[in-house]
N, C-alpha and C positions, 0 to 999 in steps of 0.2 A: 229643173233639168238635172239629171244625175251625172255628175262628173266621173264617179268611180266606174259606172257601168259602161262608159265609152271604151274602156280598155278591154280587149278580148282576154278571156280566161285560158290559161295554158293547162292542158291535160297532162299530168305527170306520166312517166313511163310506168307500166304495170296497172294503169287505171283504165277502165272502160266505162263509157257513158252511153246509155241507150235511152231512146225516147219511146214512151208508150203514149196512149191517147190522152191521159190526164196527169202524167208524172214522168220524171226522169229517174233512171236507176243508175247509181254510181257504185261500181265495184272496184275494190282495191285490195292491197295486201292485208289490211286490218279488218275488212268486212265489206258490207254493202249497205247503202242508204237509199232511201227513196225521197225525192224532192218533188212536191206538187207543182204543177204549172199554174201560173197566175194569169188572169185575164189581161187583155190589151197589150200583151208582150209576145214578140216572136223570138225564138231561140234557134240559132243555126249551129249545128255541130259539124265541124270539118275534121273528119278522121285523119285525113292525109297530113294536114298541118298541125293536128292535135290541139285545136283551139275551139272555144265556145264563144259565140258572139250573141249578145243580147241587145235587141233593139225594140223601141216602142212600136206597136202595131198601128196606132193612130195618135193624133195630137189631141190629148185630153189630160186634165190634171191627174186622173187616176192612172193613166198609162205611164206618166212620168214617175209616179210614186211606185208603181209595180216594177218599173224598169230596174231601179237600183235594188229593190228588194229581191227580185229574182236573181240578179247577179250575185248578191250577197249569200243567198241560200245555196246556190250552186258552188260558190267559192268555199263556203264552210263545209259542204259535202266533200269536195275535192281534198281539202286539207285534212278533214276528219278520217277519210279512208287511208290516207298515207301516213300522217303523223299522229292524229288523235288530239284530244283536248284534255286538259286536267285543271282542277281547282283544288286549292289547299285550304283547310280550315284549321284553326288553332283553338284548342280547348284550354281555358284558363280557369282555375279555381281549386281550392284546397279539397282534396278527396274526389275530384272529378276524374272519371276513368272512362275510356272508350275501348271496345274490343270487337273484332269481327268474329262472329260465331256462326259458321256455315253460311247461309245466305241472308243473315241478319246482322245489323249493326247494333250492338248493345251499348247504350249510353247511360252512365251513372253520373248525373249532373245536378245533384242536390235535391232531387225529389225524394219522396218516401219510397218510391219504387223505381226500378230500372226501366228506361224507355227502350223499347225494341223497334228499330226502323228496318223494314224489309228492303233489301237491295234490289232494285229493278233489273230486268234483263238487259244486258248490254252495258252495264256499269260495273267497273271494278273499284273496290274500296280497299285501301291499305292504311293501316294505323301504325304509326311509329311514335312512341312516347305520347306527347300531347298534340300530335299533328295527324289530321285525317286527309288523305289524298284521294280524290275522286277522279277517275279517268274513264274515258269512253270515246267513241268515234262521233257521236251526235252532240254537237255544241249545246243545243237547246236542252237536251236531257241532262247533260253534265251540270249545267247551271241551275236547272230546276231541282235536281237532287241536292246540290250544295245549298240552295236557299231553303229547302225543306228541312235539312239537318240543322242549319243555323237557327231556323224558326223555333226549334225545340227549346233552346235556352239562349235568347238573344243576350249580347253583352250589355251589362248595366254600367252606367257612367261613374258610379262612386268608387267601386273596387275593381272594375274591369273584369269581373267574373262572367263566364259564359262562353259561347261558341262564336268566333268571328273569322272572317276571311284573313288570309295571311297578309294581304296588302291593305287591310282596313285599319284606319286610325280611329280609336275611340277617344272622343273628347272627354277628359276627366273633369268631374265637378268637385267642388270643395264641399265637405260635409258640414254638419252643424258645428257651431262654435260654442264652447262652454261659456256660460254666463259667469261673470265674476271678475 
């Protein structure tokens, strides 16, 4: 049973939520998002009280799984159109450089060639010194883009070079010891 989905969602001022046959549209000051409806869950939107209530449609294990998932998807959409989401990546390494050039992210991270990453629609990327900040209204897309950029040059445990999340801790290993 979902404990988090028992609480009703509050719709912030300036945000409208409309229901279509297979999805919900959430519009706010930063943009609009679409959230698909999940099976075995009923969603009631009370415009007067400005709340959204999610309940399971029947008693089954899948209904209870979808109950919390639908609540979280709607909550992420409401937070995204009002505040947005961001992730920070740190680039560490001698000679490693990152720059935004038009709609591409140019990464020089120790390969024989620069790596060009195209920035998807709905994502803003800012680079300051060795920090890449990824912002957007879709939580899934922000996390996906951050993981794809990190995957280009994962941090290695001996020198710590590579691209890592700002809150990630790299466990360092000790190198070889000289015999003698």
